[in-house]
N, C-alpha and C positions, 0 to 999 in steps of 0.2 A: 181724624181724617186730613190726609193731606191732599186729598182731593174727590171731587165726584166720580162714582161708578157710572160707567156708561152699561147698555144695557145686556151686556154680558156679563157683567158683575166685574169688569176690569176696572183698577184705578184708572182715571182719565189723565194721560199724560199727553205731550207734546209728541209726534210720530218722530220715532229715531230711524235714522239713515245708517244704513247698517255699512260699516266699512270697507272698502275694496279688498278682495280677497289677495293676501300676500303672497308672491310667487314661493313655489315649493324649492326653488333652487339650492337655498342655503339649506334646507334640511337635507335636502338630496346627498349633496356634497359632504355634510357631517356625517350622514351615513355610510355614504361609499370610504371616506376617511376611516371611522371605524372599522369598518370590513377589513380594508385595509391594515389595519394594526392588528386586529385579530388575528388575521391571516399570518402576517408575520411573525405573531407571537406564537402561534401553533407549529409554525415551521421551526422557530428557533427552540421549542420545546422538544419536538420530534428529533431535531439535529441532535440536541444534547444529551437525549435518552438512547439514541441509537449510537451514539458515540461511546457512552459509557455501559450499555446494556446489550450492545449487537444488535441484528436487525431484527432479530426475535419478537423486538419491542411491538406490542399490540397496539391497535385504534386506542381502545378503552385504556389502556396505560397513559396514551398520549393526549386524550382527552382529561383524564384524572389529574395530570401533571399539570396541564393548562388551566383547570380550575373550572372547564366546561362540560356540559354533557354530551355524551357521544352524537346526538341530535344536533347539537349547535354545529358540531366538528364538520358533521356531514354537509353542513350548509355551505362549508369553505372547500370542502376535499370529498370527492365522491368516494375514495377508497384510500387505503396505505399507500397504494402504488403511485397514486396523483401525488400525493404529499412527497414519495422518493422522487417522482419524475421531476418536483419543482426543484428540490434540494439537488439532485444533479445538476438542474439547468444554472442556477446559481451559482454553482460550484465552475461550470465551464465558461458563465461569463465572467467572474472573478479572474480566471486564470487568462482570458482573452483580453483583459484590462491588462493586465501585467505584461502579456506581450506586448501591447501597444506601446505602455509606457517605456518598454524596454527598448525597443526599436528606435522611440524618440530620442532617448538618450545618447544613441550610437553618434547623433550629431551635435551631441555638448561638447562644444570645445573646452569645457574644463578640464584640467589637469588632471586626470585619476589614472593610477595605476591598472592594467589589463586584470591582473588578480580582482581589484576591487571593484571593478564592474562586472566581472562573473560573479562574484561572491555577495553582490547587490541583488542581482537580479535570481540566484541560486537561494536567497533569503527570501525575495519577495514570494518564490514557488512555496517555501517552505510553509511561510507564515499562512499562506491560501491553503496550504494541506490541514494545518491546525486547526483552522477555523470551518472547515467544511471537512471534519471527519468523517460523518455519516456518508457523506457522497463518496468521501476515499474509500471506504469500505467495500463499496457498492462497486466501484469499477476496478480495485484490486482484487475482490473477493466475488467477483460474477457469479451468479446461477442462473438456471433457466428462470423464464418468465414469460405468460402469455401478453404482456403488455409489450408490443412491439417499440413504440418510444422509449420506455424504460431500458430495453435491451440496448437499444441503438445508442442512448445516451451513457449507458455504461461500459459499452465496449468503445465510446469514440476516444479517439487519441486528441491528445492535446496539440497540436499540429501549429497551432499560432506560437504558442509558448516553445515549442520545439526549434521553429523554425529563428525563434527570437534569441534562444541560445547558440544555436548555430552561427548566426549574424556578428554575434557577441566573441564567440570561439574565434571566428575568421577575422575580427577586428583583433582578438588579441595574438594571432599569428602573424598578420600584418607588422604589429609592431614587434616582433621579436621574441614574443614572450614562449608561444609554443611551436614544438618541433614542426617541420613541413611535412612529415612522413605519418602524421596521424588523421587518422580518418575523423573529420570533423563532425559527421553526420551520426555515427556511432558515438562519439564521445559526448556530443548534446543529449542524445538520447538516456547515455549511462546516467548524466550530470541530472538530469530533469527527472529521472525517476528515483535517483536516492535523494532528491531535494522532496519527492512527495512522501517518501519513506517517512521524513521528520514527521509527519501527521499521525502515524502509529506511535502509541505512547511507549510501546516497547522498545523504540530507536530513541526518543526524545527524554522519555522518564522525567525527571525535573528541571531540565535544563532548557533554557529558551532557544525557540527556534530558531533564531540567526545565528546564535553562538554554534550550534549543532551544524547548520547549514555551511556556517564559513569553514570549519573544520572539516566537513565532509568534502569540501570543494580544495582545501588545503592537501588532504589525502590524495583525491583523486587526479589533482594538477601535479603535485610536487611530489609524490608518493613517499612512503613511509621510510623507506632505506636511506641512511646516508653513504652507501655505497652505490654502486651501479652493477649488478648481478646479470651475466649475461643467462639467455636461454640456455646456452649449452650447461653450464654450470649450475644452473637451476635443475636442469633433468636429471644431472647425475648425483644429486645431493640422496643423503641417505632419507630425509623424511619423504622425497618425492617418491624414491622408489618403492617406500613402505606404502605409501597412497596408493600408488600405482599396483600394486600386488592385491590391495584388497579391491579397489577397483575391478580387475581381472577376476577375481572369486566371486562376484556377483553374477558374472556370466556362467560360473561352474554350479553356483547355487541353483538358480533358475532351471537347468538342466536336470539336478537331481530332483528338484519339485515336481517335474513336469508329470509325474503318475502320482504323485498324493492329490487324492481327494479333495482335501481341504485347502491344498494350496492352490488347487484347480479352482475352486469356488472364490477363494480371495483374489486372484488374478481376475475372473469374470466379474467380479464385485468393484474391483479395481475400474475396470474398462465401463462398467454400467455405472459408477457413481461419475466417473469422469464426463461421459457422455450426456447424463440424463440428468445431473446433480442429487445430492444426496437426499434431499428433501423428497425430490419426485420419484425416486428408485424403491419399489418395494422387494421384499425377498422373493415375492412370486416372478419378479423380471428378472431377478437373480438366476434362481433357480431355472428359468424356461431358457435364459441363454447359456446356462451351464450343462441342459439337457439332463436334467434331475427333477426329481419331485420335491415340491415344497417341503414338504416332512422331511425329507433326504437332508436338505439343506440347513432346516431348522436343528436337526440332530447334530451336525457336524460342525455348525457355526454360532448356534443359539439366536440370540437376538441380531437385529441388524445394527443397532447400537454397539453390541459387541463385537461385530464383524469391522465395523469403522474403528474401532480401538484397535483392535487388533491390526487391521491394514497400516495405521497409524504406528504403532508399535514395534513392527515390522521396520518400516521405514526407518524410524528413530535409530532401532539397533544397527542397521547396514551404515548409517553415518557414524553412529558413537563408536564401532568396531575402526572407522578409518580415523577418527579422531585419536583414539586410543594408541593407535599403531605409529601415530605422526608423531604424537606428543613427547611418545617414551623412546623415538629414535635419537640417533645423536646429529645433531645439526643447530643452524643458527635460527632465532627467533625469525630473520625474514625466510630462509628455508622451510621453517616449519609452518608459517601463514601462506606460503606458498601451495604448500602441499596440502593444505587444508581446502584453499580454491580450487584444487583440482579435486579433491574429494567432492566438492558440492558443483561443482561442474559436472561430474560423470553420474551423480545423483540424480540432478535436475533431469539431465540427459536419458538414462535409463528408466526412471521411475517418475516419468512425468505426471501418470495418472495419480499417484499416491501424493504427490505436490499440489496437485490440483485440489485432490480430497481434502488435504489439510487447509488449503485456501478456502475451501467450501465450509468447511466445519469451524475457521475462524470468524467467517462472515457472519455466521450465525449466531456467535458467543461472544459475550463480552470481551473486550480487548485484554483485559489482565489476567482472562481464565487458564490457567496453565495448560499447556500442550503436551500431550502425553508422548506425543512422536519426538519430540524435540530437546525436552529438559532445559530450556532457556538459562535459569538463572546457573546449571551447573557449567554450561558452556561459557557464560560470561566472567565467572570464576577464574576459569581456565586461561581465558585469555587474557584477562587481567595479569596474571601471574606472567604469563607469556610476553605480554608488553612490557611488565615490569623489567626482567630479564634482560630485554631488548633493548632498554633504556638505560639501563646500568652499565650495559656493555657498548653502549657506543652506536648500536645498529640503526638505532630509528633516533629521527631526527625531529620527528612532528610538536611544535609546541601546543600543547593541549591545557586546557582549565583544569581538566582531573582526570584521573586514570579511568573511571568509570565511563565519561564519556568517549574517550578514546577509544575505550574496549567495545564498546554499544556501537561506534561508528564502524570498527574494524569488522565486527561480525557482520553487519550490513553489506559493507562493500563487498564483503568476501563471497558474495551471491550475486551472480551476473543475471539481468533480467532475462526472463525466457526467449521474449523475441529476439534478443540478440543473441542469444545462445542456437535458436534455430536459424538463424541468418547467419552467422559465422561458422558455426560447427565448433566441437570441442577444444581441437587445438588454438583455434583459432582464437576462441573465446578466454582461453587461458592466458596466450600472449596478450591480448587486451588486458586482462586483469594484471597482469605483471606490469603492463607499460603505463598503467594508470595508480591504481594504489600500493604498488610496489617501488618502481622505478621513477613514475613520475613521467609526465608529457610535456614539462617547459624545457627549453632548447638551453642547454647545458654547453659550457666552454669545452667541456673534457668529453663530449660526447660526439 
């Protein structure tokens, strides 16, 4: 025995004074830090999954990839939309930071060329787009949502970045680099949207975002053409006349389909998909809008997925006819690129619903999913061949790291953003494309 027992049977010992309770702040701080770390890990996992698998990625898939139970995920985010909101917030915060840095650089006295300043801002935007690919998909391919904050963030324009680009372009014009007649607001919007497109794998492929961004800036500012074709010359070219004939045929085709029930259903479905979003539209909605029974619609078109495929295929076929007619016509590479832009501009103008439907489909699908309405691989091969001919003939003077990167970039700038098309109209939009990607907007001694 080491000591006598007291009446209660316990070994007799000197009374022990309890230590004062330590504050819980350190424990609380550690838990908060752990929560922040886990929250960041979940966001990074969701970002990666959505960027590679599309927005159909489920919470269960995110939880599995993050190595946690769904219940633990709900501790940090109440829903998938809450994750999407946070991804969009971070994306816009990063864009705002880039804009602030660009504005600060305008006062930098270091001797740098006007092009280098524009390309640096463009590269920063492109890198941001790559980093935030999931948020980029939401902003490009927006669909209806019941979450008002998600809708607002997806629609939010990067105004600070646009302003920073416009100020950078204004400084370039003051230095004598850009022509005085160029609308800087339109040019800034075009450049910024082109830089954001670098975040899409189809544009960047295996190239670094800075290299693609610099090439896009070179194309949009200095133009592809070694010459300076006028609007009158381009309007008279055989490729442009062929493209214009195809564009006019679309109107006649629409008139001939007016009494076709299947074509009528497709037209109604296009409008409903564009208005409601593909996911939210049912065959019953389409039947009601078409003034038909649901059974009749099913009999004529089959499933909703089949209808979507038919709409996308029809859109792609219209563009394919234009490409075929342009590429087999007699003309220079520059004339053919100009004519293809006219096809794209009018397709976007006349078939805006189809275009938005394809964007909605792309929003929900993995980025590398083949688009049945576009046949990108075939178009890429055609443009690579066309550019190789133009370079060999001395028509194209752009220096590119590879023909692959150049072709992807040329396809990208061949489509003017829809908001600029609506603002300018088809003819002015075409002139803008000519002034940028073909002739360039830099001040030349011979113009």
